[in-house]
RODO-2510 file (C-alpha; in nm, 4 decimals, decimal comma):
residues 296
     n   res          X          Y          Z
     1     m    10,6859    13,7289    10,0428
     2     h    10,8819    13,4542     9,8689
     3     r    10,7435    13,1007     9,8971
     4     i    11,0507    12,9159     9,7697
     5     t    11,4269    12,9292     9,8197
     6     v    11,6844    12,8080     9,5684
     7     v    11,9481    12,5801     9,7217
     8     i    12,2772    12,5151     9,5416
     9     i    12,5771    12,3060     9,6432
    10     t    12,9085    12,3395     9,4634
    11     r    13,2757    12,2491     9,4722
    12     d    13,5552    12,3761     9,2465
    13     r    13,3302    12,4860     8,9603
    14     r    13,3670    12,8608     8,9962
    15     d    13,3144    12,9676     8,6367
    16     q    13,0186    12,7392     8,5731
    17     l    12,8603    12,8323     8,9043
    18     l    12,8895    13,2035     8,8257
    19     e    12,7127    13,1419     8,4935
    20     t    12,4359    12,9568     8,6755
    21     l    12,3993    13,2363     8,9325
    22     a    12,3773    13,4912     8,6524
    23     k    12,0844    13,2969     8,5037
    24     m    11,9099    13,2269     8,8333
    25     t    11,9293    13,5823     8,9678
    26     a    11,7978    13,7237     8,6381
    27     l    11,4795    13,5133     8,6339
    28     p    11,1530    13,7094     8,6374
    29     d    11,0492    13,4856     8,9282
    30     a    11,3923    13,4834     9,0922
    31     a    11,3941    13,3595     9,4509
    32     p    11,6378    13,3886     9,7433
    33     i    11,9442    13,1686     9,6951
    34     i    12,1384    12,9800     9,9613
    35     l    12,4696    12,8451     9,8346
    36     v    12,6833    12,5884    10,0139
    37     d    13,0435    12,5875     9,8989
    38     n    13,1883    12,2442     9,9760
    39     a    13,5442    12,3560    10,0592
    40     s    13,6325    12,4694     9,7073
    41     t    13,9997    12,5355     9,6376
    42     d    13,9513    12,7500     9,3256
    43     g    13,8251    13,0691     9,4884
    44     t    13,4574    12,9884     9,4328
    45     a    13,3322    13,1249     9,7644
    46     d    13,5240    13,4531     9,7364
    47     a    13,4024    13,5045     9,3790
    48     v    13,0407    13,4525     9,4817
    49     a    13,0747    13,6862     9,7788
    50     a    13,2189    13,9563     9,5540
    51     e    12,9836    13,9233     9,2566
    52     y    12,6599    13,8110     9,4245
    53     p    12,6423    13,9608     9,7743
    54     e    12,2679    13,8943     9,7804
    55     v    12,3334    13,5191     9,7790
    56     e    12,3425    13,3666    10,1281
    57     l    12,6772    13,1877    10,1313
    58     i    12,7677    12,8976    10,3582
    59     r    13,1402    12,8221    10,3510
    60     s    13,1942    12,4601    10,4523
    61     t    13,5440    12,3687    10,5679
    62     r    13,5048    12,0179    10,4249
    63     n    13,3318    11,8583    10,1294
    64     l    12,9889    11,7606    10,2625
    65     g    12,8546    11,6346     9,9308
    66     a    12,4754    11,6276     9,9187
    67     i    12,4561    11,6874    10,2942
    68     g    12,5336    12,0496    10,2188
    69     r    12,1736    12,0759    10,1003
    70     n    12,0556    11,9823    10,4491
    71     l    12,2457    12,2788    10,5940
    72     a    12,0879    12,5145    10,3441
    73     v    11,7354    12,3831    10,4026
    74     r    11,7755    12,4521    10,7734
    75     r    11,8544    12,8146    10,6842
    76     a    11,5581    12,8522    10,4459
    77     r    11,2720    13,0746    10,5626
    78     t    11,0243    12,9563    10,2993
    79     p    10,7947    12,6512    10,2940
    80     y    10,9579    12,5168     9,9765
    81     v    11,3099    12,4757     9,8375
    82     a    11,4283    12,4215     9,4815
    83     f    11,7485    12,2195     9,4498
    84     c    11,9449    12,3744     9,1657
    85     d    12,2848    12,2234     9,0901
    86     d    12,5763    12,4399     8,9850
    87     d    12,5289    12,3108     8,6292
    88     t    12,1495    12,3351     8,6043
    89     r    11,9398    12,6428     8,5247
    90     w    11,5703    12,6606     8,6071
    91     q    11,3826    12,8326     8,3266
    92     p    11,1568    13,1411     8,3608
    93     g    10,8336    13,0684     8,5429
    94     v    10,9341    12,7249     8,6689
    95     l    10,9893    12,8309     9,0303
    96     t    10,6448    12,9914     9,0296
    97     r    10,4958    12,6776     8,8764
    98     a    10,6506    12,4630     9,1510
    99     v    10,5092    12,6905     9,4220
   100     t    10,1635    12,6798     9,2650
   101     l    10,1608    12,2994     9,2607
   102     l    10,2948    12,2588     9,6133
   103     d    10,0513    12,5196     9,7435
   104     r     9,7559    12,3490     9,5788
   105     w     9,8240    11,9887     9,6876
   106     p     9,9411    11,9573    10,0499
   107     g    10,0052    11,5843    10,0089
   108     l    10,2750    11,6548     9,7503
   109     a    10,6307    11,6332     9,8855
   110     s    10,8123    11,7220     9,5642
   111     v    10,7761    11,8080     9,1977
   112     t    11,0437    11,7135     8,9461
   113     g    11,0923    11,8949     8,6176
   114     r    11,1752    11,7989     8,2602
   115     c    11,5476    11,8148     8,1918
   116     l    11,6882    11,9427     7,8619
   117     v    12,0614    11,8910     7,8118
   118     e    12,2658    12,1745     7,6640
   119     p    12,3813    12,2680     7,4057
   120     d    12,1263    12,0854     7,1853
   121     l    11,8495    12,0847     7,4485
   122     a    11,7803    11,7159     7,3974
   123     e    11,5787    11,5450     7,6670
   124     d    11,7832    11,3796     7,9388
   125     p    11,7823    10,9986     7,8980
   126     i    11,6006    10,9621     8,2322
   127     t    11,2946    11,1440     8,0893
   128     p    11,1015    10,8453     7,9455
   129     e    11,1313    10,6665     8,2783
   130     l    10,9749    10,9663     8,4565
   131     r    10,7146    11,0578     8,1947
   132     d    10,5921    10,6997     8,1596
   133     s    10,6162    10,6042     8,5254
   134     p    10,3838    10,3079     8,5920
   135     v    10,3522    10,3891     8,9626
   136     t     9,9883    10,4211     9,0643
   137     g     9,9022    10,7487     9,2352
   138     p     9,5931    10,9415     9,3386
   139     g     9,3904    11,1152     9,0708
   140     w     9,4769    11,4616     9,2001
   141     l     9,8468    11,4289     9,1204
   142     p     9,9457    11,6910     8,8587
   143     g    10,1768    11,4447     8,6838
   144     p    10,3025    11,0846     8,6857
   145     a    10,3705    10,9468     9,0345
   146     l    10,7382    10,8870     9,1166
   147     l    10,9309    10,6753     9,3641
   148     g    11,2611    10,8419     9,2818
   149     v    11,3668    11,1964     9,2002
   150     m    11,6652    11,3886     9,0659
   151     a    11,7575    11,6527     9,3210
   152     g    11,8799    11,9176     9,0788
   153     l    11,5482    11,9079     8,8947
   154     s    11,3191    11,9065     9,1976
   155     a    11,1400    12,1395     9,4376
   156     f    11,0566    12,0055     9,7834
   157     r    10,8186    12,0840    10,0636
   158     v    11,0503    12,1673    10,3531
   159     s    10,8279    12,0002    10,6134
   160     a    10,8352    11,6701    10,4210
   161     f    11,2095    11,6919    10,3568
   162     t    11,2883    11,7523    10,7223
   163     q    11,0435    11,4858    10,8403
   164     v    11,2619    11,2160    10,6816
   165     g    11,5849    11,3838    10,7904
   166     g    11,6904    11,5147    10,4511
   167     f    11,9717    11,3412    10,2656
   168     s    12,1506    11,0614    10,4488
   169     s    12,4994    11,1445    10,5720
   170     r    12,5964    10,7856    10,4897
   171     m    12,5329    10,8327    10,1162
   172     w    12,7359    11,1530    10,0765
   173     l    12,6791    11,1952     9,7009
   174     g    12,5684    10,9894     9,4028
   175     g    12,2176    10,8480     9,3897
   176     e    12,1513    10,9952     9,7327
   177     e    11,7955    11,0827     9,6266
   178     e    11,6747    10,7204     9,6137
   179     l    11,6718    10,6641     9,9886
   180     l    11,5114    11,0022    10,0529
   181     a    11,2321    10,9288     9,8031
   182     l    11,1579    10,5860     9,9487
   183     d    11,1380    10,7271    10,2999
   184     l    10,8987    10,9975    10,1822
   185     a    10,6787    10,7397    10,0101
   186     a    10,6824    10,5164    10,3171
   187     l    10,5334    10,8028    10,5186
   188     g    10,2569    10,8575    10,2644
   189     w    10,4015    11,1553    10,0774
   190     w    10,3658    11,1785     9,6992
   191     m    10,6179    11,2884     9,4376
   192     c    10,5469    11,3582     9,0730
   193     w    10,7000    11,4624     8,7409
   194     v    10,5736    11,7792     8,5698
   195     e    10,6247    11,8185     8,1942
   196     d    10,6038    12,1979     8,1821
   197     m    10,8652    12,2516     8,4542
   198     v    11,1693    12,2843     8,2278
   199     i    11,5252    12,2893     8,3601
   200     h    11,8395    12,3094     8,1469
   201     h    12,1452    12,1018     8,2328
   202     a    12,4958    12,1855     8,1145
   203     p    12,6936    11,8822     8,2390
   204     s    13,0215    11,9818     8,3967
   205     r    13,3342    11,8776     8,2129
   206     t    13,5237    11,8453     8,5427
   207     r    13,3095    11,5592     8,6721
   208     d    13,4989    11,2462     8,7815
   209     a    13,2822    10,9859     8,6086
   210     r    13,4697    10,6895     8,7532
   211     r    13,4302    10,8117     9,1107
   212     r    13,0641    10,8934     9,0481
   213     r    13,0126    10,5381     8,9233
   214     q    13,1669    10,3936     9,2371
   215     l    12,9487    10,6054     9,4624
   216     g    12,6391    10,5367     9,2533
   217     i    12,6831    10,1595     9,2740
   218     r    12,7627    10,1665     9,6455
   219     n    12,4683    10,3894     9,7301
   220     t    12,2264    10,1942     9,5122
   221     l    12,3252     9,8702     9,6823
   222     w    12,2921    10,0286    10,0258
   223     t    11,9465    10,1627     9,9419
   224     l    11,8346     9,8216     9,8179
   225     w    11,9568     9,6479    10,1323
   226     l    11,8128     9,9181    10,3587
   227     r    11,4597     9,9333    10,2182
   228     r    11,3701     9,6433     9,9864
   229     p    11,2472     9,2968    10,0916
   230     l    11,5256     9,0386    10,0778
   231     r    11,4216     8,8797     9,7482
   232     s    11,3901     9,2129     9,5724
   233     a    11,7176     9,3393     9,7193
   234     l    11,9064     9,0336     9,5929
   235     r    11,7468     9,0435     9,2477
   236     r    11,8076     9,4160     9,1978
   237     s    12,1618     9,3954     9,3353
   238     a    12,2433     9,1320     9,0760
   239     a    12,0924     9,3484     8,8015
   240     v    12,2974     9,6502     8,9094
   241     l    12,6198     9,4531     8,9081
   242     r    12,5445     9,2965     8,5682
   243     s    12,5058     9,6443     8,4211
   244     a    12,8425     9,7660     8,5522
   245     p    13,1851     9,7116     8,3933
   246     a    13,3827     9,4297     8,5521
   247     d    13,6745     9,6450     8,6613
   248     l    13,8527     9,7727     8,9705
   249     a    13,6137    10,0662     9,0124
   250     t    13,3143     9,8345     9,0333
   251     a    13,5030     9,5999     9,2657
   252     g    13,5858     9,8952     9,4884
   253     a    13,2200     9,9976     9,4972
   254     v    13,1116     9,6477     9,6013
   255     a    13,3808     9,6353     9,8679
   256     a    13,2680     9,9717    10,0053
   257     a    12,9069     9,8525    10,0093
   258     l    13,0038     9,5369    10,1990
   259     r    13,1981     9,7380    10,4551
   260     g    12,8767     9,9246    10,5292
   261     l    12,6759     9,6092    10,6008
   262     p    12,6891     9,6411    10,9814
   263     w    12,5170     9,9799    10,9862
   264     v    12,2879     9,8837    10,6968
   265     l    12,1569     9,5848    10,8924
   266     r    12,1138     9,7967    11,2045
   267     e    11,9160    10,0609    11,0165
   268     r    11,7277     9,8330    10,7772
   269     r    11,3585     9,9244    10,7548
   270     v    11,1648     9,7617    10,4709
   271     v    10,9196     9,9848    10,2864
   272     p    10,5444     9,9215    10,3163
   273     t    10,3870     9,6726    10,0762
   274     r    10,2219     9,9482     9,8705
   275     v    10,5601    10,1135     9,8084
   276     e    10,7250     9,7834     9,7202
   277     a    10,4440     9,7202     9,4709
   278     g    10,5314    10,0448     9,2955
   279     l    10,9015     9,9595     9,2941
   280     l    10,8245     9,6245     9,1304
   281     l    10,6323     9,8041     8,8557
   282     l    10,9374    10,0242     8,7916
   283     e    11,1884     9,7451     8,7466
   284     e    11,1257     9,6830     8,3760
   285     s    11,1623    10,0498     8,2786
   286     q    11,4737    10,0765     8,4945
   287     r    11,6210     9,7718     8,3272
   288     r    11,5688     9,9280     7,9836
   289     s    11,6773    10,2797     8,0808
   290     t    12,0054    10,3983     7,9289
   291     a    12,0271    10,6518     8,2131
   292     r    12,0871    10,3708     8,4612
   293     r    12,3982    10,2227     8,3044
   294     y    12,6844    10,2251     8,5555
   295     v    12,9596    10,3239     8,3158
   296     g    13,2425    10,5795     8,3119
***
């Protein structure tokens, strides 16, 4: 019986996705795969159906962004899911390692792996922030405690994921993990980074960096206003905007964030003091992190 299901979302990356599926289905610890095609126009879904009939395929008629993962999780018949992007490849043994950790520690909501970027397999710039996380956690944690994760590098306990409602439909895509992680922490779940869970990332060349920046800024601001105390939200918002280029893309992101203020204020729920304490400890490393520069 499998204990984990691989969940992939994709849109218009047929060739890269097929390469990823070739790697993931050939793993010695390969797991069932549920793929959500977000209304691709390049024949992605048909290619997957023809070449990988064993993959459970969900054909969305519109681009759901990260919410596609929620659909797949609802279909999963295992206690855990591994979120694998169409440009990431989990290495041999890593799925088994994730299951072992989640089985052993029931208070663990997710485990996040170490990302190596192809072709040189250099560590992703976010790695020092995860490896050296100053967040205080219980002694049983198998790695540094986290208050933020990267979905494509993480395995989740389905019960924890569903308890917080999965990814927010408001966020769509781009930094959507931050709100999810804070809501997990607020309920007492733990997340950690695991050095020997290695995942390769081959960044897609078709990515719209400018659009991703807009969404990342908007979603970061929304998350700050939704969950941080007022002083922290204002301070961090200013830091985010200082780090972004002063151009039309950034202005558009701020305008989009302001348009969302009515629902943000309605749904605002500040994290517990213990979670805010951890977020304060993270601010210095986030300020220095090159992975958190809103550029492109």
